[in-house]
C-alpha positions in Angstrom: -29.4 9.7 36.8 -28.4 13.1 35.9 -26.0 12.8 32.4 -22.8 14.8 33.1 -22.1 17.4 30.9 -18.7 18.9 29.5 -17.7 22.1 28.5 -16.2 22.6 25.1 -12.8 23.0 26.4 -13.3 19.6 28.3 -14.6 17.9 25.0 -11.7 19.0 23.2 -9.2 17.7 25.6 -11.2 14.2 26.0 -10.9 14.0 22.1 -6.9 15.3 21.8 -5.7 15.1 18.4 -4.9 19.0 18.2 -8.5 19.3 18.0 -9.9 23.6 19.3 -12.8 25.2 20.4 -12.5 26.7 17.2 -12.8 23.9 15.2 -15.5 22.5 16.9 -17.8 25.7 16.3 -16.7 25.0 12.8 -17.9 21.6 12.7 -21.1 22.9 14.4 -21.6 25.3 10.9 -20.9 22.2 8.8 -23.5 20.3 10.5 -20.5 17.7 11.3 -21.6 18.3 15.1 -25.4 18.4 16.3 -26.2 21.9 17.7 -25.5 21.6 21.4 -27.3 22.2 24.8 -26.8 25.4 26.3 -26.3 26.3 30.1 -28.2 29.3 32.0 -24.9 31.2 31.0 -25.7 30.1 27.2 -22.0 28.1 27.1 -21.8 25.2 25.1 -22.7 21.8 27.2 -21.5 18.1 25.1 -22.3 14.6 25.9 -20.2 11.5 25.9 -22.1 10.8 22.5 -20.2 14.4 21.2 -17.3 13.1 22.3 -17.5 10.0 20.1 -19.1 11.7 17.4 -16.2 14.2 17.2 -13.5 11.0 17.7 -15.2 9.6 14.6 -14.4 13.4 12.7 -10.8 13.8 13.9 -10.1 9.9 12.8 -11.4 10.3 9.3 -10.0 13.7 8.9 -6.7 12.1 9.9 -7.2 9.3 7.2 -7.4 12.0 4.6 -10.9 12.7 4.0 -12.5 15.8 3.4 -15.0 17.5 5.6 -17.7 17.4 3.0 -17.1 13.4 2.5 -17.1 12.9 6.6 -20.7 14.7 6.8 -21.6 11.9 4.0 -19.7 8.9 5.8 -21.6 9.9 9.1 -24.7 10.4 7.6 -25.1 7.2 5.9 -27.0 4.4 7.4 -25.0 2.2 9.1 -26.5 -0.5 7.0 -25.6 1.3 3.6 -23.4 -0.4 1.7 -23.5 1.1 -1.7 -23.3 5.1 -1.9 -22.4 6.0 -5.6 -22.5 9.8 -5.0 -20.0 9.6 -2.1 -17.5 7.0 -4.1 -18.0 9.1 -7.2 -16.9 11.9 -4.8 -14.0 10.0 -3.1 -12.8 9.1 -6.7 -12.7 12.7 -7.9 -10.9 13.7 -4.8 -8.5 11.2 -5.5 -7.8 12.4 -9.0 -7.4 16.2 -7.4 -4.6 14.6 -5.2 -3.0 13.1 -7.9 -3.0 15.9 -9.9 -1.4 18.0 -7.1 1.3 15.1 -6.6 2.2 15.5 -10.2 2.4 19.4 -10.1 4.7 18.8 -6.8 6.9 16.2 -8.8 7.3 18.7 -11.2 8.5 21.0 -8.9 10.4 18.5 -6.7 12.3 17.6 -10.3 13.0 21.3 -11.3 14.7 21.6 -7.9 16.2 18.0 -8.2 18.3 19.5 -11.3 19.8 22.2 -9.3 20.0 20.7 -5.7 21.2 17.5 -6.8 24.4 18.4 -8.2 28.1 16.4 -7.1 31.0 18.9 -7.0 32.0 19.0 -10.4 28.2 20.1 -11.1 28.4 22.8 -8.3 29.9 25.8 -10.9 27.4 24.8 -13.1 24.6 25.1 -10.7 25.9 28.3 -9.3 25.8 30.0 -12.7 22.2 28.6 -13.2 20.8 30.1 -10.4 22.5 33.5 -11.0 20.9 33.3 -14.7 17.4 32.1 -13.4 17.4 35.9 -11.8 17.5 37.5 -15.0 14.9 35.2 -16.6 11.4 36.8 -18.4 9.6 33.8 -18.0 6.3 35.8 -18.7 7.4 35.9 -22.2 7.8 33.3 -24.6 11.6 34.1 -25.0 11.9 33.6 -21.6 10.8 30.0 -21.6 13.4 29.5 -24.5 15.7 30.5 -22.0 14.6 28.1 -19.9 15.1 25.2 -22.3 18.7 26.7 -22.7 19.5 26.8 -19.1 18.7 22.8 -18.8 20.6 22.3 -21.6 23.6 23.9 -20.6 23.6 22.0 -17.3 22.3 18.5 -19.0 25.7 19.1 -21.2 27.9 19.3 -17.9 27.0 16.0 -17.0 28.5 14.4 -20.3 32.0 15.2 -18.8 32.1 13.2 -15.6 30.2 10.1 -13.8 27.9 11.1 -11.3 29.0 10.8 -7.5 25.9 9.7 -6.2 26.2 10.5 -2.6 27.6 13.7 -3.4 24.3 14.5 -5.2 22.1 13.1 -2.3 23.9 15.9 -0.1 21.7 18.4 -1.1 18.6 16.7 -1.6 18.2 14.3 1.6 16.5 15.4 4.9 18.5 15.4 7.9 19.4 12.1 8.7 21.9 12.7 12.1 19.1 11.0 14.3 19.3 7.8 12.4 22.4 5.2 13.2 24.8 4.8 10.6 23.5 1.5 9.7 19.9 2.7 9.0 20.8 6.2 7.3 23.0 3.6 5.2 20.1 1.3 4.4 17.6 5.1 3.8 20.3 6.1 1.1 20.2 2.7 -0.7 16.9 2.7 -1.1 16.5 6.1 -2.3 19.2 5.5 -4.9 17.1 2.1 -6.2 14.1 4.1 -7.0 15.2 7.7 -7.6 12.8 9.1 -4.9 14.0 11.0 -2.1 10.6 11.1 -0.4 10.6 7.2 -0.1 12.1 8.0 3.1 8.9 8.9 4.8 7.3 5.9 4.2 10.0 3.5 5.4 8.8 1.8 8.7 11.2 -0.7 10.8 10.3 -2.1 14.3 13.0 -1.1 17.1 14.6 -4.1 17.1 15.0 -4.6 13.0 18.5 -3.8 12.6 19.9 -5.2 15.7 17.7 -8.4 14.9 19.0 -8.6 11.0 22.6 -8.1 11.9 22.6 -11.0 14.5 21.0 -13.6 12.6 23.1 -12.5 9.3 26.2 -13.4 11.0 24.8 -16.4 12.2 24.1 -17.5 8.3 20.5 -17.9 8.6 18.5 -19.1 5.9 16.9 -16.4 3.5 13.6 -16.8 1.7 12.7 -14.7 -1.0 9.0 -15.0 -2.6 10.0 -14.9 -6.1 13.3 -16.0 -8.1 13.4 -12.3 -9.4 14.2 -11.3 -5.8 16.7 -13.9 -5.2 18.2 -12.9 -8.5 19.0 -9.5 -7.2 20.4 -10.6 -3.8 24.1 -10.1 -3.2 24.9 -13.8 -3.5 29.1 -13.2 -2.8 28.4 -11.6 0.4 25.4 -13.9 1.5 27.8 -16.9 0.6 30.6 -15.2 2.8 28.4 -15.2 5.7 27.0 -18.7 5.0 23.5 -17.6 4.3 21.4 -19.8 2.1 18.7 -18.8 -0.3 15.7 -20.2 -1.1 12.7 -18.8 -3.1 9.0 -19.7 -2.4 7.3 -19.6 -5.8 9.4 -21.8 -7.5 8.1 -21.2 -11.2 10.6 -19.3 -13.4 7.7 -17.9 -15.7 6.3 -15.9 -12.7 8.3 -12.6 -13.1 5.4 -10.1 -11.9 3.1 -8.9 -9.6 0.1 -10.2 -10.8 1.5 -13.3 -12.2 3.1 -14.2 -8.5 -0.4 -13.1 -6.8 -2.1 -15.4 -9.1 0.3 -18.4 -8.6 0.2 -18.6 -5.0 -3.4 -18.3 -5.0 -3.9 -21.1 -7.3 -1.3 -23.7 -6.0 -1.8 -24.8 -2.4 2.3 -25.8 -2.6 3.5 -22.6 -2.1 1.7 -21.8 1.2 3.1 -25.3 2.4 6.5 -24.0 1.4 5.7 -21.3 3.2 4.9 -23.2 6.9 8.0 -25.5 6.3 10.3 -22.2 6.3 13.2 -22.8 8.6 12.8 -20.9 12.2 14.9 -17.9 12.6 14.1 -17.3 8.6 15.0 -13.7 6.9 11.8 -13.6 4.8 11.8 -11.3 1.7 8.5 -10.3 0.1 8.7 -7.6 -2.7 6.0 -8.9 -5.2 2.7 -11.0 -4.1 0.8 -9.0 -1.1 -1.0 -12.5 -0.5 2.1 -13.7 0.7 2.9 -11.7 3.0 -0.6 -11.7 4.2 -0.2 -15.5 4.9 2.8 -14.9 6.5 1.3 -12.1 8.8 -1.4 -14.8 9.6 1.2 -18.0 10.0 3.2 -15.6 12.6 -0.2 -14.5 14.5 -1.0 -18.5 14.7 2.4 -19.1 15.7 3.1 -21.7 13.1 5.9 -19.7 11.6 8.9 -18.0 13.9 11.0 -15.8 11.3 13.8 -13.8 12.7 13.1 -10.8 10.1 10.2 -10.0 7.6 11.4 -7.5 4.8 7.6 -6.9 3.7 7.5 -4.6 0.3 5.1 -6.4 -1.7 3.5 -3.9 -4.5 -0.8 -3.7 -4.2 -3.7 -1.0 -3.7 -5.9 -3.0 -1.1 -3.8 -6.2 -0.6 -0.7 -5.2 0.1 -1.3 -2.0 2.6 -3.3 -4.1 4.5 -0.6 -6.8 4.9 2.1 -4.1 5.7 -0.2 -2.5 8.4 -1.0 -6.1 9.9 3.2 -7.4 9.8 3.3 -3.8 11.9 0.9 -4.9 14.6 2.7 -8.3 15.2 5.5 -9.1 17.7 8.2 -10.0 15.3 11.0 -7.8 13.7 9.7 -6.1 10.6 11.2 -3.8 7.5 8.2 -2.3 5.0 7.4 0.4 3.1 3.7 2.0 4.1 0.9 2.0 1.2 1.2 0.5 -1.9 4.8 1.5 -2.1 7.4 -1.3 -3.1 8.4 -3.5 -5.2 11.2 -6.8 -5.7 14.1 -4.1 -6.6 13.7 -2.5 -2.9 13.2 -5.4 -0.9 16.3 -6.8 -2.2 18.4 -3.7 -2.1 17.2 -3.7 1.8 18.7 -7.1 2.5 21.7 -6.2 0.4 22.5 -3.1 2.3 22.2 -5.0 5.7 24.4 -7.3 4.6 27.2 -5.0 3.2 26.7 -3.3 6.6 27.4 -6.4 8.4 30.5 -7.3 6.4 31.9 -3.8 6.2 30.7 -2.6 9.7 30.9 -5.6 12.1 31.8 -4.0 15.0 29.6 -0.9 14.6 27.2 -0.5 17.3 25.3 2.8 16.6 22.1 1.2 16.0 21.6 0.1 19.9 21.5 3.9 20.8 19.6 5.5 17.4 17.1 4.3 15.3 
């Protein structure tokens, strides 16, 4: 039986992922792809094994791995469980990425200092931009001028309270494609943490906003993982809607991520309380990753049927895994990708939804926009 061969163009079309023939030739040069067979006309020919290898390369690259690391991963024997050299290189890449993020954060902070001005501060903003053009930053006195510039800008903040929504206007990305309800939620999350980039990590299912508004209007039960989250909820508005608030881990001494995680693992009673959650509840998780992992398992096993899960625990292995699992389940959810999260952000999410239910009960913009 003759093996069907693909041209380099057919190979890239089979793999997709924005792969180009030029990239394929580069991967050959790096040794990521083995030398290709040649036709009588000296054209490269590829097999299904080459398609699979290229798919692996693309998948790993999309995850952020450098090409040198991808080569080591693909060259490692499939039964290898320990590769100290590769792990050291990955740690080095992580430190490098964190340094880049730090530099970008410094840049963002400087831009926020200029662009994040409310209306009373816009005159100072214009003066600062004019002065920046005349700085001699290559000399020491130029750095002193920068310090004086920021001091004058900082002095302006003592003259009036900050108008946060005005300040955000110059910093937020375009939210016009979001519904009014969703845009409000995103703004509240940014205001809760002071990081505009958080918007890029917020994820919710297509039915999350509609479901949240429906069940909150009906007075659904709210179940939080810790007392700290329950304390941060808007109890006045929740009481107005008829929503009760329950706490899963009821130990008042548990106030942080590590304590919550250990408490949930060490006491089976908390898992049983989770299994007993009323159908149609809104579950709000902001601390223990294992709570969200267990929620995922119980939903998959059809042992619990919450109306909505707000899953925002903090963590570096369990939390991202729990969030990825949550996003695959047939349940409305709101979450933050990766390790980002926390009890305050989880509480702010619910509070923002509750606020718009009461303040804008007849708004239906979320039905046509995300």
